[in-house]
N, C-alpha and C positions, 0 to 999 in steps of 0.2 A: 751624791754631791759631797764634796770634802771642803770643809772650812779650815783655814789656817789662821790662827791668832797672830796678829802683828806683834813682832818683838818677842816671839817665843824662843827661849834659850834652853838648850838641852845639853846634858852631860853624857859621856860615854861610860857605860858599865858593860864591858864586853862579856858575853856569855861564852864559857868554854865550849868548844864544838858547836857554836852557834852558826847562824846563817852567814854565808860569805857575802861581801868581804868582811874580814875581821877588822874593826876600826882601829884598834891599837897597833895593828901591823900595817896600817894604810895611812899613816901620817896624822892620826888624831892622838890626843893625850887625855889622861883622866883628870888633870887639873884645870881643864878649860871648859867653858860653856860655849856652845856653838849656836849661832842664830839659825833657825830653821828658815831656809830660803824657799822651800816648797815641799810638796809631798806627792808621791806617786803610788798608786795602788794597782798593780797588775791584776788583771781579771783571773789569772790562774792560781792566785794565792790569796790567803786572808791577811798576809802581812802588808804593812805600809812601809814605804821606803822614803825617808826624809832626805832632802837635798841639803847638804852641808858643805862648807868650805873648810878643808883641813888646814893644818899648820903650814903646809907647803903651798897654800893658795890653789889647791886642786879641788874641783867639784866632784863630790862622791854621792852616791845613793846608798844610805845606810839603813838597814832594817830596824824597824821600831823596837824590836826585842832587845837591841843593844843600847837603847837610849832611855834616859830618865829626865823628867822635867826639872828645870832649875828655877826659872823666873820669867816674868813678863816685863820687858822694858821697851815699850813701843817707841819711845823717844830716842833710844839708842840706835845707832846705825852701824856699829862695828860687827864684823863677821864673827869675831871671837872675843871673849872676855875671860879674865881670870875668875875662877869660881868665887874667890873672896869678894870680888866686885859685885856679885849678884846677891850678897847677903842683905837682909832687910834690917832696918833700924828697930822695928817692932815685930813681935812674933806674929806669924800668920794666924788668922782665926781658925779654930778647930773645925773639922769637917762636920757637916750636919748629918746626923744618922737618923 
């Protein structure tokens, strides 16, 4: 079972020689947060592919290894946000170790 958090926004950090497609060559930009529309995990790989809408309004499956979490904004409905709009007014709590 795969659970997808509502309002999860991700940013692209493309890996050199990473799995294809390479997001920065496929209509995505590093200064944008993309709303995760879904997730697919093919049985033949341990990678997950997030479903994102790029800057050209195309739907792509992008490997999780190219993505980093940005924020949760469940009330937001936009496919894309400028990264600056995802900043928080107060610092996030430290991780529990």
